C-alpha positions in Angstrom: 0.0 0.0 0.0 1.2 3.5 -0.8 0.8 4.6 2.8 3.2 1.9 4.1 6.5 3.1 5.2 8.1 0.1 3.6 6.9 -1.7 0.5 5.3 -5.0 1.3 7.3 -6.9 -1.3 10.1 -8.9 0.2 13.3 -9.7 -1.7 14.2 -13.3 -2.2 15.6 -14.8 1.0 19.3 -14.3 1.0 21.9 -16.9 2.0 22.4 -16.9 5.7 26.1 -15.9 5.3 25.1 -12.8 3.3 22.3 -12.0 5.7 24.6 -12.2 8.7 27.2 -10.0 7.0 24.4 -7.5 6.1 22.9 -7.3 9.5 25.8 -5.9 11.5 23.3 -4.7 14.1 20.2 -6.8 15.0 18.5 -3.7 16.2 17.8 -0.4 14.5 19.8 1.4 17.3 20.1 -0.8 20.4 17.7 -2.8 22.5 16.7 -0.2 25.1 16.3 2.6 22.6 14.3 0.4 20.2 11.9 -0.8 22.8 11.3 2.7 24.0 11.1 4.7 20.8 10.4 2.2 18.0 8.4 -0.6 19.5 6.2 1.6 21.6 7.5 1.3 25.1 7.6 5.0 25.9 4.0 5.4 24.7 2.8 2.7 27.2 5.0 4.1 30.0 3.5 7.6 29.7 0.0 6.0 29.3 0.5 4.0 32.5 1.8 7.0 34.4 -1.3 9.1 33.5 -3.7 6.3 34.4 -1.8 5.7 37.7 -2.0 9.4 38.7 -5.4 10.4 37.3 -7.2 7.1 36.6 -9.7 7.8 33.8 -9.8 11.6 34.2 -7.9 14.3 32.4 -4.7 15.5 34.2 -5.2 18.8 36.0 -2.1 21.0 36.2 -3.8 23.2 38.8 -4.2 20.3 41.3 -2.3 20.7 44.5 0.8 18.8 45.5 2.4 15.9 43.6 -0.7 15.4 41.4 -0.4 18.9 40.0 3.3 18.5 39.3 2.6 15.1 37.6 -0.1 16.7 35.5 2.3 19.5 34.5 5.0 17.0 33.7 2.7 15.0 31.4 1.5 18.1 29.6 5.1 19.2 29.1 6.1 15.8 27.9 3.3 15.8 25.4 4.1 19.3 24.1 7.9 18.6 23.7 7.2 15.2 22.1 4.9 16.9 19.6 7.5 19.4 18.6 10.4 16.9 18.6 8.8 13.9 17.0 5.3 14.3 15.8 5.6 17.5 13.8 9.1 16.8 12.6 8.6 13.2 11.4 6.7 14.4 8.4 9.6 16.6 7.4 11.9 13.5 7.4 10.1 12.4 4.3 11.4 15.5 2.5 14.9 15.0 3.9 14.9 11.8 1.9 13.2 13.1 -1.3 15.2 16.3 -1.6 18.5 15.2 -0.1 20.3 14.7 -3.5 19.7 15.5 -7.2 19.5 11.8 -7.8 16.7 11.4 -5.4 14.9 14.5 -6.7 15.1 13.1 -10.2 14.1 9.6 -9.1 11.1 10.7 -7.1 10.2 13.6 -9.5 6.4 13.0 -9.1 6.7 13.4 -5.3 9.3 16.1 -5.3 7.9 18.5 -7.9 4.2 17.7 -8.7 2.3 16.2 -5.7 3.3 19.1 -3.3 1.3 21.4 -5.5 -1.7 19.2 -5.0 -1.4 19.4 -1.3 -1.1 23.2 -1.5 -4.2 23.4 -3.7 -6.1 21.1 -1.3 -5.0 23.2 1.7 -6.3 26.4 0.0 -9.6 24.8 -0.8 -10.0 23.6 2.8 -9.3 27.1 4.1 -12.0 28.6 1.9 -14.6 25.9 2.2 -15.3 24.4 5.7 -17.1 21.3 4.2 -14.0 20.5 2.2 -11.9 20.8 5.3 -14.3 18.5 7.2 -14.1 15.9 4.4 -10.2 16.0 4.2 -9.8 15.8 8.0 -12.3 12.9 8.1 -10.4 11.1 5.4 -7.2 11.7 7.2 -8.7 10.3 10.4 -9.1 7.0 8.7 -6.1 6.9 6.4 -3.7 7.8 9.3 -4.5 4.5 11.0 -3.8 2.5 7.9 -0.5 4.5 7.6 0.4 3.5 11.1 -0.3 -0.1 10.3 1.7 0.0 7.1 4.7 1.6 8.8 4.6 -0.9 11.6 4.4 -3.8 9.2 7.4 -2.5 7.3 9.6 -1.9 10.4 8.6 -5.3 11.8 10.0 -6.9 8.6 13.3 -5.2 9.3 13.5 -6.9 12.7 12.6 -10.2 11.0 15.2 -9.9 8.3 18.0 -8.8 10.6 17.4 -12.0 12.6 17.2 -14.4 9.7 13.4 -14.9 10.2 12.5 -15.0 6.5 8.9 -15.4 5.2 8.0 -17.4 2.1 5.9 -15.3 -0.3 2.6 -16.7 0.9 3.6 -16.4 4.5 4.6 -12.7 4.0 1.3 -12.0 2.2 -0.6 -13.7 5.0 1.1 -11.4 7.5 0.6 -8.3 5.4 -3.1 -8.9 4.9 -3.6 -9.8 8.5 -2.3 -6.3 9.3 -4.4 -4.6 6.6 -7.5 -6.6 7.6 -7.1 -4.9 11.1 -7.0 -1.6 9.3 -10.3 -2.4 7.6 -11.8 -3.4 11.0 -10.8 0.0 12.5 -11.7 2.1 9.5 -15.2 0.5 9.0 -15.9 1.1 12.7 -15.4 4.8 12.1 -17.5 4.7 9.0 -20.4 2.7 10.5 -20.8 3.8 14.1 -21.4 7.4 15.4 -19.7 6.7 18.7 -16.4 5.9 17.0 -16.6 8.9 14.7 -16.0 12.4 16.3 -18.4 15.1 15.3 -15.7 17.8 15.8 -11.9 17.5 15.7 -9.9 20.5 16.8 -12.5 23.0 15.5 -13.2 21.1 12.2 -16.8 19.9 11.8 -16.6 16.4 10.5 -19.1 14.5 8.3 -20.5 11.1 9.2 -21.8 8.8 6.4 -23.3 6.1 8.6 -22.5 3.1 6.4 -24.5 -0.1 7.0 -23.4 -2.2 10.0 -22.9 -5.3 7.8 -19.8 -3.6 6.3 -18.1 -3.6 9.6 -19.3 -7.1 10.3 -17.7 -8.3 7.1 -14.4 -6.5 8.0 -14.5 -8.2 11.4 -15.0 -11.6 9.8 -12.1 -10.9 7.4 -9.8 -9.9 10.3 -10.8 -13.0 12.3 -10.0 -15.2 9.2 -6.6 -13.5 8.6 -5.8 -13.8 12.3 -6.3 -17.6 12.2 -4.2 -17.8 9.0 -1.4 -15.7 10.6 -1.4 -17.8 13.7 -1.1 -20.9 11.5 2.0 -19.3 9.8 3.6 -18.6 13.1 2.9 -22.1 14.4 4.1 -23.7 11.3 7.4 -21.9 11.4 7.8 -22.6 15.1 7.1 -26.3 14.7 8.7 -27.1 11.3 11.5 -24.6 11.1 12.2 -24.1 14.9 11.9 -20.3 14.3 10.0 -17.9 16.5 8.7 -14.5 15.6 11.3 -11.9 16.9 10.2 -10.2 20.1 10.3 -6.7 18.7 8.0 -7.7 15.8 5.6 -9.3 18.2 5.6 -6.2 20.4 4.9 -4.0 17.4 1.9 -6.1 16.4 0.6 -6.1 20.0 1.0 -2.3 20.2 -1.0 -1.8 16.9 -3.7 -4.1 18.1 -4.0 -2.2 21.4 -4.1 1.1 19.6 -6.8 0.0 17.3 -9.0 -1.7 19.9 -8.8 1.2 22.3 -12.0 3.1 23.0 -13.3 5.9 25.1 -10.9 7.8 27.3 -8.1 5.2 26.8 -8.4 5.9 23.1 -8.0 9.7 23.7 -4.9 9.2 25.9 -3.3 6.8 23.3 -3.8 9.3 20.5 -2.4 12.1 22.6 0.9 10.3 23.2 1.0 7.9 20.2 1.8 10.3 17.4 5.0 11.6 19.1 6.1 8.6 21.2 5.3 5.7 18.9 4.7 6.7 15.3 6.8 9.8 15.1 9.8 8.6 17.1 9.6 5.3 15.2 9.7 7.0 11.8 12.5 9.4 12.8 14.6 6.6 14.2 14.5 4.7 11.0 14.9 7.7 8.7 17.7 9.3 10.6 19.5 5.9 10.8 19.1 5.6 7.1 20.4 9.2 6.5 23.5 8.5 8.7 24.2 5.1 7.3 23.9 6.4 3.7 26.5 9.0 4.5 28.6 6.3 6.2 28.4 4.2 3.0 29.7 7.1 1.0 32.6 7.5 3.4 33.4 3.8 3.7 32.3 3.5 7.3 28.8 2.3 7.3 29.5 -0.7 9.6 31.0 1.7 12.1 28.0 4.0 11.9 25.5 1.1 12.1 27.2 -0.2 15.3 27.2 3.2 17.0 24.0 4.9 15.8 23.1 6.4 19.2 26.5 8.2 19.1 25.9 9.2 15.5 22.5 10.7 16.4 24.3 13.5 18.1 27.2 13.8 15.6 27.5 16.9 13.4 25.5 15.2 10.7 22.9 14.0 13.1 22.4 17.4 14.8 22.1 19.0 11.4 19.3 16.5 10.6 17.5 17.2 13.9 17.8 20.9 13.3 16.3 20.7 9.8 13.3 18.5 10.7 12.4 20.2 14.0 12.8 23.8 12.7 10.8 23.0 9.5 8.1 21.2 11.5 7.9 24.3 13.7 7.5 26.6 10.7 4.8 24.3 9.1 2.7 23.6 12.1 3.2 26.6 14.3 4.5 29.6 12.3 2.1 29.3 9.3 -1.0 28.9 11.5 0.1 31.8 13.6 0.5 34.0 10.5 -2.9 32.9 9.2 -4.5 33.6 12.6 -3.9 37.3 11.8 -6.3 37.0 8.9 -9.1 35.5 10.8 -8.3 31.8 10.7 -8.4 29.7 13.8 -4.9 28.6 14.8 -5.7 25.0 15.9 -8.1 24.4 13.0 -5.5 25.6 10.5 -2.8 23.4 12.0 -5.2 20.4 11.7 -5.9 21.2 8.1 -2.2 21.5 7.3 -1.6 18.2 9.0 -4.2 16.4 6.9 -3.2 18.0 3.5 0.6 17.5 4.1 0.1 14.0 5.4 -1.7 13.0 2.2 1.6 13.7 0.4 3.6 12.1 3.2 1.6 8.9 3.0 1.9 8.6 -0.8 5.6 9.5 -0.9 6.5 6.9 1.8 5.3 4.1 -0.4 7.8 5.1 -3.1 10.9 6.2 -1.1 11.2 3.2 1.3 11.3 0.0 -0.7 12.9 -3.2 0.7 13.0 -4.6 -2.8 15.3 -1.9 -3.9 18.8 -3.3 -3.3 20.6 -0.2 -2.1 17.7 0.9 0.1 17.5 -2.7 1.6 21.2 -2.9 2.3 21.2 0.4 4.2 18.0 -0.3 6.1 19.2 -3.8 7.2 22.8 -2.8 7.9 
């Protein structure tokens, strides 16, 4: 799917010696970093802290004593995380597309043409509230499919790094298991009013109220694919003595918990999920790729891959952080602030920007991260 961070097509399984030489590091960065910022550990840590302190109520920074300080800390964590990871991760797509002339020529459609479509759509949404509602409503559903596609792609990286290769039909079973879950969540939004917000950050959303049987069909499909995927895992465990890598299993569980969440838990997860799961996950992989690509050009990719955390704060790493964070601030803070002077609501404008920019982000990711591309695969798996 075009919204997947990595293409679902798997290269032919490589000989174990070649795979072992390729995967210098079994992790993207290292175990503790990956479990916190790629697999979803930090999301669940902050979620647990909020539920522990405030149960199923919103944190109140004006509360007295330790509760007030905890509420303030959670609010500050969410705000900083949004600036550092959520807003900036979209910009990382453009760091890949525009980084070299070769990339600009290779991804010409995404570099030179589709951005104008996003700008046109943004202008239309500013002028016509119904258009804004439709775009934000579409984004509300597409973003979950994008989460699932990205999670699926990154989970394959962990599998390949550990020599856990899927046959074609096994990989397709896994892929459609994940996408059947997307269908389950998306049809729930389309069919049931209580799963479809009436207003999102000042944008009035439509609701189409599709027949319930559509969601029932999606649920049946998800159940069938779940059984098929469990069969694949059991077959590999029994016949090949191979078990699904723990990071991959954790990624799948995180996505299932996000999709199944409802009510207040759903609100809390979608407050912390964009920065501390999806955004941090994407930035980790894209920054690692950027640094390893430079390392490849300098003849030191193995060294970079083995010391990525150190490289994250190297001169090249800090330059990358500066570019994505500052550009994210301009797009999501400065532009809405300027438009506020012309009568547009700040939060509503930022919401529209997010939807229109993410449409381009979703489409572009399907083209720029492809495991079947030899160079891209070798850098991602190094």
